[in-house]
Backbone as CSV, one residue per row, in Angstrom:
resi,resn,N_x,N_y,N_z,CA_x,CA_y,CA_z,C_x,C_y,C_z
1,MET,113.557,126.337,33.208,112.963,125.973,34.455,111.371,125.881,33.843
2,SER,110.705,124.209,33.827,109.567,124.215,33.181,108.600,124.912,33.467
3,THR,107.759,124.467,32.778,106.217,125.690,32.992,105.772,124.338,34.591
4,SER,105.882,122.884,35.127,104.930,123.091,36.047,106.033,123.211,37.356
5,ALA,107.457,123.884,36.908,108.069,123.746,38.305,107.654,125.497,38.676
6,VAL,107.448,126.339,37.642,107.561,127.549,38.375,105.958,127.670,38.408
7,ARG,105.249,126.796,38.193,103.525,126.948,38.945,103.515,126.576,40.571
8,ARG,104.728,125.761,40.624,104.875,125.269,42.107,105.571,126.364,42.747
9,VAL,106.489,127.129,42.088,107.304,128.577,42.424,106.690,129.273,43.057
10,VAL,105.549,129.971,42.062,105.040,131.184,41.661,103.671,131.855,43.007
11,PRO,103.220,130.699,43.658,102.547,131.242,44.688,103.164,131.195,45.803
12,ALA,104.767,130.481,46.077,104.964,130.294,47.670,105.671,132.627,47.631
13,PHE,106.252,132.785,46.393,107.215,133.582,46.077,105.927,134.717,46.622
14,VAL,104.701,134.664,45.527,103.596,135.748,46.182,103.459,136.325,47.208
15,GLY,103.369,134.456,47.988,102.655,134.419,49.660,103.647,134.990,50.104
16,LEU,104.890,135.251,50.216,106.039,135.620,50.498,106.221,137.526,50.447
17,ALA,105.899,137.011,49.297,105.609,139.144,48.938,104.606,140.126,49.581
18,ALA,103.578,138.605,49.211,101.845,139.329,50.563,102.181,139.821,52.191
19,LEU,103.361,138.380,52.297,103.720,138.814,53.583,104.483,139.822,53.931
20,PHE,105.786,140.245,53.839,106.347,141.405,53.836,105.571,142.434,53.694
21,ALA,104.752,142.915,52.353,104.412,143.888,51.850,102.853,144.337,53.750
22,ALA,102.798,143.146,53.819,101.229,143.963,55.211,102.407,144.034,55.722
23,TRP,103.748,143.261,56.496,104.477,143.632,57.745,105.647,145.422,57.660
24,GLN,105.478,145.366,56.370,105.922,146.560,55.917,104.870,147.810,56.256
25,VAL,103.881,147.643,55.832,102.574,148.689,56.161,101.973,149.028,57.733
26,TYR,102.055,147.392,58.461,101.772,147.265,59.562,102.748,148.209,60.804
27,VAL,104.140,148.122,59.905,105.184,149.111,60.974,105.224,150.118,60.859
28,SER,104.589,150.954,59.190,104.942,151.969,58.970,103.697,152.502,59.472
29,VAL,102.541,151.881,59.509,101.220,153.055,59.873,101.213,152.362,61.324
30,ASN,101.210,151.736,62.301,101.807,152.206,63.442,103.032,152.155,64.047
31,ASP,104.049,153.144,63.514,105.230,153.698,64.212,106.003,153.110,65.230
32,VAL,105.980,151.669,64.811,106.582,150.435,65.986,107.719,150.717,66.273
33,ARG,108.695,151.064,67.194,110.409,150.963,67.774,110.835,149.553,66.688
34,PRO,111.924,150.200,65.906,112.497,149.185,65.928,113.004,147.839,66.193
35,GLN,113.204,148.190,67.864,113.902,147.609,68.933,112.873,145.953,68.936
36,LEU,111.239,146.744,68.752,110.395,145.487,68.795,109.868,145.028,68.228
37,LEU,110.104,145.770,66.658,110.031,145.102,65.670,110.102,145.401,64.514
38,PRO,111.129,145.458,63.697,111.550,146.331,63.070,110.941,146.344,61.490
39,SER,110.762,147.052,60.950,110.155,146.293,59.014,111.315,145.879,58.242
40,PRO,110.888,145.682,57.042,111.693,144.355,56.496,112.661,145.069,55.258
41,TRP,112.102,146.241,55.423,113.649,147.292,54.670,114.371,147.277,55.716
42,ARG,114.201,147.809,56.983,115.372,147.786,57.549,115.750,146.722,58.303
43,VAL,115.317,145.579,58.032,116.077,143.968,58.846,116.716,144.045,57.477
44,VAL,116.826,144.162,55.768,117.100,143.995,54.596,118.687,144.677,54.442
45,THR,118.451,146.357,54.851,119.502,147.632,55.428,120.828,146.938,56.033
46,GLN,119.944,146.487,56.779,120.829,146.797,58.222,121.349,145.375,57.973
47,GLY,120.970,144.348,57.382,121.656,143.132,57.133,123.048,143.155,56.367
48,TRP,122.970,143.921,55.284,123.399,143.598,53.831,124.095,144.424,54.416
49,ALA,124.549,145.547,55.805,125.382,146.236,56.157,126.525,145.888,57.243
50,GLN,125.856,144.655,57.335,126.599,143.449,58.498,126.611,142.211,57.341
51,ARG,126.683,142.061,56.357,126.677,140.922,55.326,128.046,140.641,55.857
52,ASP,129.106,140.556,55.911,130.608,140.511,55.935,130.460,139.723,57.213
53,VAL,130.235,140.066,57.910,130.398,139.218,59.433,129.128,138.408,59.472
54,ILE,127.486,138.577,58.963,126.777,137.180,58.706,127.590,136.458,58.235
55,ALA,128.132,136.595,57.555,128.639,136.029,55.903,129.668,134.711,57.386
56,THR,130.354,135.564,57.664,131.467,134.455,58.449,130.326,133.816,59.623
57,ASN,130.365,134.560,59.858,128.852,132.952,61.203,128.182,132.207,60.682
58,ALA,127.763,132.319,59.260,126.814,131.376,58.360,127.704,130.386,57.863
59,VAL,128.951,130.738,57.668,129.510,129.766,57.374,129.955,128.842,58.699
60,ALA,130.378,129.528,59.533,130.469,128.280,60.952,129.710,127.495,61.056
61,THR,127.963,128.193,61.058,126.788,127.303,60.846,126.496,126.443,59.650
62,LEU,126.522,126.709,58.297,126.985,125.504,57.391,127.804,124.851,57.786
63,GLN,129.263,124.896,58.066,130.058,123.610,57.824,129.732,122.540,59.826
64,VAL,129.078,123.346,60.754,128.492,121.748,61.875,127.345,121.317,61.427
65,THR,126.921,122.275,60.608,125.579,121.511,59.726,125.749,119.831,59.232
66,LEU,127.098,120.726,58.093,127.150,119.455,57.044,128.521,118.432,57.593
67,VAL,129.078,118.686,58.612,129.460,117.129,59.501,128.738,116.955,60.269
68,GLY,128.091,117.660,60.832,127.026,116.905,61.964,126.649,115.411,61.709
69,PHE,126.074,116.491,60.033,124.972,115.605,59.168,125.444,114.577,58.375
70,ALA,126.851,114.609,58.147,127.450,113.486,57.542,127.520,112.376,58.116
71,LEU,128.387,112.941,59.570,128.445,111.544,60.745,127.230,111.207,61.301
72,SER,125.756,111.857,61.438,124.524,111.267,60.961,124.257,110.192,60.452
73,LEU,124.079,110.858,59.210,124.128,110.028,58.426,124.830,108.378,58.042
74,THR,126.168,107.935,58.151,127.395,107.474,58.934,127.070,106.738,59.799
75,ILE,126.443,107.026,60.448,126.614,105.718,61.943,124.669,105.963,61.338
76,ALA,123.704,106.702,61.310,122.338,105.656,60.680,122.661,104.942,59.447
77,TRP,123.485,105.150,58.976,123.621,104.233,57.540,124.224,102.389,58.183
78,LEU,124.970,102.418,58.441,125.619,101.700,59.740,124.767,100.434,60.622
79,LEU,123.941,101.451,61.411,123.428,100.746,62.010,121.744,100.323,61.224
80,ALA,121.714,100.703,60.582,120.186,100.417,60.178,120.538,99.092,59.102
81,ILE,121.686,99.162,58.419,122.135,98.187,57.851,122.412,96.652,59.165
82,ALA,122.886,97.325,59.537,123.321,96.116,60.770,122.112,95.184,61.687
83,ILE,120.768,96.132,62.062,119.063,96.381,62.173,118.936,94.935,60.908
84,ASP,118.869,95.614,59.977,118.382,94.511,59.183,118.739,93.495,58.498
85,PHE,120.047,93.312,59.227,120.799,91.519,58.834,120.513,90.799,60.662
86,SER,119.875,92.002,61.668,120.279,90.936,62.926,118.878,91.273,63.505
87,GLY,117.399,90.610,63.618,116.884,90.849,64.823,116.319,90.841,65.594
88,LEU,117.959,90.495,66.557,118.659,90.957,68.008,118.712,92.363,67.977
89,LEU,119.160,92.780,66.885,119.480,94.479,67.422,119.253,95.086,66.457
90,ARG,117.892,94.639,66.292,116.750,95.451,66.273,116.159,95.662,67.228
91,ARG,115.979,94.060,68.395,114.721,94.565,69.661,116.083,95.346,70.577
92,ALA,117.079,95.051,70.536,118.342,96.173,71.255,118.306,97.483,70.494
93,LEU,118.054,97.844,69.738,118.713,99.334,69.362,117.485,100.659,68.865
94,VAL,116.190,99.645,68.351,115.285,100.557,68.078,114.447,101.164,69.537
95,PRO,114.315,100.474,69.849,113.708,101.289,71.570,115.024,102.485,71.938
96,MET,116.190,102.215,72.070,117.586,103.081,72.296,117.264,104.234,71.752
97,PHE,116.912,104.312,70.419,116.868,104.764,68.916,115.381,106.044,69.372
98,VAL,114.892,105.577,70.079,113.167,105.954,69.689,113.311,107.340,71.855
99,THR,113.732,106.268,72.697,114.462,107.181,73.772,114.998,108.254,73.586
100,SER,116.193,108.388,72.648,117.206,109.256,72.370,116.093,110.318,72.165
101,GLN,115.204,110.349,71.837,114.211,111.682,70.670,113.790,112.378,72.145
102,THR,113.528,111.162,73.084,112.758,112.340,74.877,113.967,113.456,74.558
103,ILE,114.885,113.183,74.454,115.748,114.136,75.472,115.800,115.904,74.237
104,PRO,114.561,116.662,74.434,115.118,117.896,73.943,116.680,118.641,73.885
105,ILE,116.423,119.287,72.619,118.105,119.130,72.864,117.769,120.178,73.306
106,ILE,116.903,121.642,73.524,117.169,122.928,74.228,118.082,122.554,75.596
107,VAL,117.498,121.294,75.945,117.579,121.104,77.584,119.722,120.421,77.262
108,ILE,119.869,119.846,76.202,120.913,118.631,76.445,122.216,119.484,75.753
109,ALA,121.545,120.961,75.304,123.193,121.742,74.304,123.771,122.422,75.289
110,PRO,123.433,122.876,76.593,123.899,123.236,77.599,125.138,122.012,77.833
111,LEU,124.481,121.153,78.375,125.341,120.368,79.141,126.709,119.828,77.885
112,MET,126.032,120.017,76.906,127.284,119.449,75.941,128.043,120.178,76.128
113,ILE,128.504,121.727,75.749,128.934,123.164,76.193,129.745,122.605,77.543
114,THR,129.266,122.316,78.185,129.934,121.906,79.688,130.762,120.941,79.843
115,TRP,130.251,119.985,78.716,131.492,118.783,78.962,132.519,118.575,77.711
116,PHE,132.034,119.122,76.673,133.075,119.623,75.328,133.919,120.576,74.668
117,GLY,133.488,121.363,75.965,133.998,122.986,75.799,133.041,123.622,74.256
118,PHE,133.600,124.777,74.043,133.268,125.470,73.038,133.674,125.641,71.475
119,GLY,134.216,124.218,71.883,134.559,123.944,70.266,133.513,123.392,68.895
120,LEU,134.069,122.678,67.998,133.775,121.969,67.051,132.843,120.362,67.652
121,LEU,133.934,120.049,68.316,132.533,118.389,68.895,131.460,118.629,69.915
122,PRO,131.239,119.694,70.195,130.193,119.512,70.966,128.549,119.708,69.928
123,LYS,128.537,120.542,68.955,128.007,121.000,67.980,128.024,120.228,67.129
124,ILE,128.680,119.697,66.409,128.936,118.512,65.695,127.843,117.465,66.348
125,LEU,127.829,116.905,67.806,126.894,116.181,68.094,125.696,115.731,67.904
126,LEU,125.416,117.627,68.314,124.381,117.940,68.529,123.723,117.889,67.718
127,VAL,124.083,117.834,66.241,123.587,118.121,64.696,123.266,116.226,65.099
128,THR,124.389,115.547,65.152,124.114,114.106,64.952,122.918,113.481,65.918
129,LEU,122.856,113.923,67.045,121.362,113.327,67.729,120.344,114.295,67.408
130,ALA,120.540,115.454,66.509,119.365,115.939,66.518,119.191,115.390,64.804
131,THR,119.478,114.883,64.071,119.029,114.097,62.776,119.456,112.564,62.805
132,PHE,119.972,111.952,63.554,120.155,110.923,63.458,119.079,109.710,63.546
133,PHE,117.745,110.240,64.226,116.696,109.074,65.139,115.811,109.124,62.919
134,PRO,115.497,110.738,62.530,114.243,110.421,61.597,114.850,109.563,60.024
135,VAL,116.348,109.607,59.786,117.577,108.842,59.002,117.732,107.479,58.958
136,ALA,117.535,107.538,60.349,117.772,105.652,61.123,116.757,105.320,60.912
137,ILE,115.488,106.040,61.385,114.089,104.698,61.167,113.693,104.796,59.421
138,GLY,113.586,105.656,58.828,113.470,105.612,57.716,114.334,104.863,56.813
139,LEU,115.383,104.571,57.120,116.335,103.580,56.609,115.840,102.257,56.774
140,ILE,115.808,101.779,58.095,114.767,100.656,59.152,113.283,100.204,58.073
141,GLU,113.105,101.072,58.116,111.237,101.338,58.082,111.144,100.792,56.639
142,GLY,112.027,101.360,55.326,112.315,101.420,54.011,112.920,99.765,53.346
143,PHE,114.286,99.551,54.469,114.333,97.953,54.425,113.320,96.743,54.731
144,ALA,112.480,96.814,55.391,111.934,96.163,56.354,110.347,96.009,55.113
145,SER,110.005,97.386,54.740,109.020,97.113,54.222,108.708,96.140,52.515
146,THR,110.058,95.759,52.303,110.214,94.666,50.941,109.545,93.650,50.598
147,ASP,108.712,94.081,49.533,108.229,93.123,48.829,108.744,91.497,49.611
148,ARG,108.016,91.042,50.230,109.030,89.023,50.631,108.115,88.221,49.539
149,ASP,107.556,88.677,48.370,107.749,87.948,47.152,108.723,88.107,46.116
150,ALA,109.620,89.043,46.462,110.948,89.196,45.978,111.943,88.674,46.347
151,GLY,111.846,88.577,47.363,113.401,87.877,48.442,113.139,86.584,47.924
152,SER,111.832,86.361,47.751,112.090,84.248,47.729,112.301,84.046,46.757
153,LEU,111.627,84.717,45.605,112.525,84.600,43.903,113.639,84.851,44.024
154,LEU,114.527,86.001,45.125,116.256,85.858,45.105,116.431,84.438,45.060
155,ARG,116.121,83.938,46.708,116.125,83.177,47.592,116.493,81.421,46.217
156,SER,115.190,81.841,45.968,114.584,80.580,45.169,115.698,80.174,43.628
157,MET,116.759,81.518,43.116,117.792,81.335,42.483,119.054,81.754,43.067
158,GLY,119.015,80.796,44.221,120.340,81.111,44.687,121.467,82.599,45.671
159,ALA,120.048,83.523,45.191,120.793,84.475,46.207,121.621,84.721,47.307
160,SER,122.177,84.901,47.708,123.067,85.440,48.888,122.241,86.795,50.275
161,ARG,122.070,86.595,51.566,121.303,87.326,51.989,121.939,88.729,51.543
162,TRP,123.426,88.768,51.236,123.738,90.545,50.848,123.523,90.386,49.307
163,GLN,122.786,89.676,48.667,122.983,89.662,47.396,120.896,90.637,47.337
164,GLN,120.432,89.900,48.293,118.877,90.517,48.500,119.092,91.734,48.575
165,PHE,119.699,92.330,49.623,120.280,93.476,50.148,120.119,94.355,49.005
166,ARG,121.483,94.065,48.101,121.296,94.883,47.207,120.353,94.814,46.189
167,TYR,120.217,94.121,45.676,119.288,93.888,44.494,118.004,94.172,44.706
168,VAL,117.626,94.038,46.205,116.106,94.802,46.397,115.974,95.903,47.592
169,ARG,116.084,95.233,48.953,116.009,96.011,49.474,116.643,97.418,49.663
170,LEU,118.085,97.557,49.217,118.455,99.009,49.294,117.644,99.513,48.538
171,PRO,117.421,99.108,47.104,116.088,100.121,46.065,115.451,100.429,46.877
172,ASN,114.501,99.361,47.294,112.900,99.462,48.412,113.290,100.692,49.310
173,ALA,114.548,101.047,49.852,114.494,101.770,50.676,114.251,102.999,50.825
174,MET,114.740,103.390,49.276,115.362,104.744,48.848,113.949,105.648,49.134
175,PRO,112.917,105.556,48.783,112.463,106.913,48.825,112.130,106.913,50.155
176,ARG,111.743,106.406,51.218,111.793,106.480,52.510,112.863,107.139,52.765
177,PHE,113.915,106.730,52.051,115.213,107.507,52.612,115.759,109.024,52.720
178,PHE,115.340,109.177,51.289,115.503,110.642,50.898,114.028,111.397,51.333
179,THR,113.077,110.921,51.692,112.100,111.189,52.616,112.495,111.826,53.675
180,ALA,113.437,110.824,54.900,114.582,111.133,55.823,115.229,112.120,56.058
181,LEU,115.835,111.731,55.208,116.923,113.059,54.829,116.327,114.051,54.257
182,ARG,115.448,114.482,53.907,114.717,115.690,53.664,113.809,116.540,55.112
183,ILE,113.908,115.374,56.354,113.416,115.581,57.541,114.491,116.359,57.867
184,GLY,115.755,115.340,57.792,117.253,115.304,58.463,117.937,116.428,58.617
185,ILE,117.766,116.752,57.018,118.784,117.770,56.872,118.255,119.557,57.277
186,THR,117.083,119.486,57.658,116.080,120.869,58.573,116.515,120.804,59.724
187,TYR,116.084,119.842,60.416,116.029,119.457,61.741,118.257,119.902,61.693
188,ALA,118.886,119.781,61.196,120.346,119.819,61.648,120.440,121.503,60.860
189,VAL,120.585,121.737,60.752,120.495,123.248,60.524,119.737,124.021,62.294
190,VAL,118.815,123.345,62.271,117.912,123.823,63.758,119.265,123.229,65.120
191,GLY,119.510,122.011,64.962,120.910,121.676,65.576,121.967,122.595,66.070
192,ALA,122.131,122.882,64.555,123.500,124.026,65.045,123.475,125.124,65.610
193,ILE,122.041,125.903,65.456,121.395,126.665,66.170,121.633,126.723,67.239
194,PHE,120.929,125.697,67.834,120.786,125.710,68.902,122.362,125.673,69.556
195,ALA,122.524,124.716,69.206,123.832,123.845,70.403,125.064,125.925,70.157
196,GLU,124.885,126.215,68.908,125.448,127.957,68.595,124.675,128.621,70.516
197,TYR,123.961,128.473,69.590,123.163,129.873,71.053,123.256,129.300,72.586
198,ALA,123.913,128.114,72.538,123.899,127.830,73.910,125.017,128.060,74.525
199,GLY,126.282,128.370,73.285,127.965,128.809,73.412,128.445,128.007,71.958
200,ALA,128.804,129.311,72.080,129.937,129.139,70.755,130.965,130.483,70.821
201,GLU,132.002,130.093,69.448,132.820,131.802,69.573,132.383,131.726,68.244
202,SER,131.258,131.227,67.290,130.646,131.787,66.248,130.017,131.313,65.563
203,GLY,129.094,131.588,65.113,128.391,130.831,63.936,126.595,131.819,64.082
204,LEU,125.253,131.749,63.623,124.563,132.123,63.338,124.058,132.542,64.699
205,GLY,123.861,131.156,65.700,123.439,130.813,66.711,123.590,132.237,67.729
206,ILE,124.844,132.273,68.372,125.529,132.807,69.189,125.224,134.649,68.254
207,TYR,125.716,134.636,67.082,125.305,136.274,66.320,124.276,136.635,67.671
208,MET,123.172,135.452,66.920,121.892,136.207,66.806,121.679,136.121,69.014
209,ALA,122.406,135.645,69.521,122.157,135.896,71.034,122.848,137.049,71.370
210,ARG,123.797,137.471,70.583,124.720,138.906,71.066,124.265,140.152,70.565
211,GLN,123.563,139.727,69.526,122.304,140.521,68.822,121.455,140.856,69.533
212,LYS,120.611,140.062,70.117,119.498,139.895,71.429,119.927,140.703,72.798
213,GLY,120.947,140.181,72.701,121.367,140.999,73.742,121.400,142.539,74.053
214,MET,121.475,143.452,72.458,122.117,144.381,72.338,120.519,144.911,71.168
215,PHE,119.384,144.211,71.722,118.325,144.890,71.434,117.927,145.161,70.437
216,ARG,119.534,144.531,69.047,119.190,144.684,67.247,118.162,143.670,67.173
217,THR,117.074,143.914,67.360,116.138,142.349,66.611,116.083,142.561,64.365
218,ASP,116.667,143.805,64.600,116.619,143.594,62.956,117.789,142.745,61.922
219,LEU,118.965,142.630,63.131,119.464,141.398,62.840,118.952,140.560,63.631
220,VAL,118.914,140.304,64.859,118.191,138.914,64.720,117.507,138.004,63.246
221,LEU,116.468,139.005,63.495,116.012,138.774,62.674,116.514,138.568,60.976
222,ALA,118.074,139.237,60.508,118.362,139.304,59.611,119.239,138.082,59.110
223,ALA,119.842,137.766,60.352,120.594,136.562,60.853,119.375,135.128,60.413
224,MET,117.673,135.378,61.062,117.038,133.999,60.900,116.584,133.992,59.245
225,PHE,116.458,134.785,58.871,116.397,135.044,57.365,117.770,134.179,56.391
226,VAL,118.413,134.369,57.451,119.714,133.913,56.357,119.820,132.237,56.680
227,THR,119.194,132.094,57.763,119.354,130.482,58.407,118.331,129.695,57.426
228,ALA,117.358,130.043,57.295,115.647,129.730,56.837,116.517,129.397,55.109
229,ALA,117.024,130.621,54.477,117.716,130.553,53.477,118.076,129.042,53.580
230,ILE,120.226,128.674,53.911,120.263,127.398,54.067,119.485,126.650,54.174
231,SER,118.732,125.926,55.061,117.564,125.473,55.151,117.064,124.780,53.840
232,VAL,116.707,125.976,53.826,115.648,125.858,51.892,116.746,125.014,51.158
233,VAL,117.928,126.067,50.902,118.750,125.310,50.059,119.613,124.067,50.199
234,LEU,119.759,123.430,51.479,120.060,122.031,51.531,118.665,121.125,51.397
235,PHE,117.538,121.774,51.659,116.424,120.704,51.430,116.175,120.789,50.134
236,LEU,116.635,121.355,49.291,116.307,122.048,47.901,117.555,120.444,47.318
237,LEU,118.364,120.591,47.460,119.438,119.640,47.249,119.609,118.349,47.239
238,THR,118.339,118.001,48.106,118.392,116.684,48.473,117.724,116.332,47.171
239,TYR,116.392,117.289,46.609,116.206,116.434,45.146,117.517,116.153,44.413
240,LEU,118.620,116.879,44.358,119.369,117.458,43.290,120.063,115.461,43.003
241,VAL,120.254,115.234,44.286,120.838,113.966,45.077,119.968,113.148,44.542
242,GLU,119.004,112.998,45.238,117.658,111.540,44.807,117.962,111.843,43.431
243,ARG,118.397,112.666,42.800,117.807,112.538,40.580,119.043,111.756,40.535
244,ILE,119.979,111.918,40.970,121.659,111.655,40.807,121.642,110.072,41.138
245,LEU,121.650,110.070,42.354,121.873,108.643,42.635,120.956,107.488,43.057
246,ALA,119.672,107.730,42.697,118.317,107.332,43.030,117.295,107.804,41.994
247,PRO,117.789,107.686,40.348,116.629,108.557,39.778,115.158,107.625,39.847
248,TRP,114.904,106.694,39.821,113.956,105.483,39.538,112.627,106.342,40.477
249,VAL,113.538,106.862,42.017,112.175,107.420,42.838,111.402,108.584,42.232
250,ARG,112.101,109.622,41.995,111.277,110.356,41.062,110.191,110.282,40.091
251,MET,110.962,108.778,39.180,109.895,108.361,38.277,108.726,107.915,38.719
252,GLU,108.869,107.207,40.173,107.830,106.217,40.973,106.430,107.038,41.079
253,ARG,107.514,108.644,41.807,106.417,109.727,42.345,105.965,110.106,40.984
254,VAL,106.104,110.581,40.041,105.938,110.725,38.690,104.439,110.494,38.674
255,ASN,104.965,108.916,38.313,103.924,108.176,37.914,102.311,107.494,38.548
256,LEU,102.559,108.361,40.193,101.791,107.905,40.799,100.589,108.524,40.711
């Protein structure tokens, strides 16, 4: 790990360590009941004791997250490209995309379970709904922000509309796409948890709901920390994907 990377990571770890230390001291000094607020040490030990169950549910949540987000990416890319080629589609679909974001996930989740049951489908659809908008809008705005002079130059050289898209508009959209990708992947985990919380056979969401019903706040927090860890890992993986697929984006960011 480079020195600059260490400098970025160390303050975060120091801040987390200070937070957990203050939490531990507060619980110990005030003798807070575990059902109300367990100590970090209790959360870790009880979570470790339940590691097999938590891991099984985490795999279920991760599966829903990845499948739903993959579907979201596929639809977002197809529609964003179609919209870039058609002004009529832009005027027809973009308002619908915005309208879809006025539907709270917490409200529609129980309806999805009612309509499609407790299988994978309703959870995948909820993740897709939660993540589609930022990715699609990021791509649409990225394509639209292309320098007009670059497009005019290619047209003067006889380039087709598709060639202009491939060589200018697509690379230009990558910075906004990866920003939207990082937003979307965190929404994907939250969407999966909400879907499972509303009703599921397995997953961290339903696991937390059950432990909450048994007043096991320590296990609820343990599952919550696992959820946060999954979100952070997926978020960081987007930088690796960016470095592999669009290395020029990172170079432009460094030069700013």
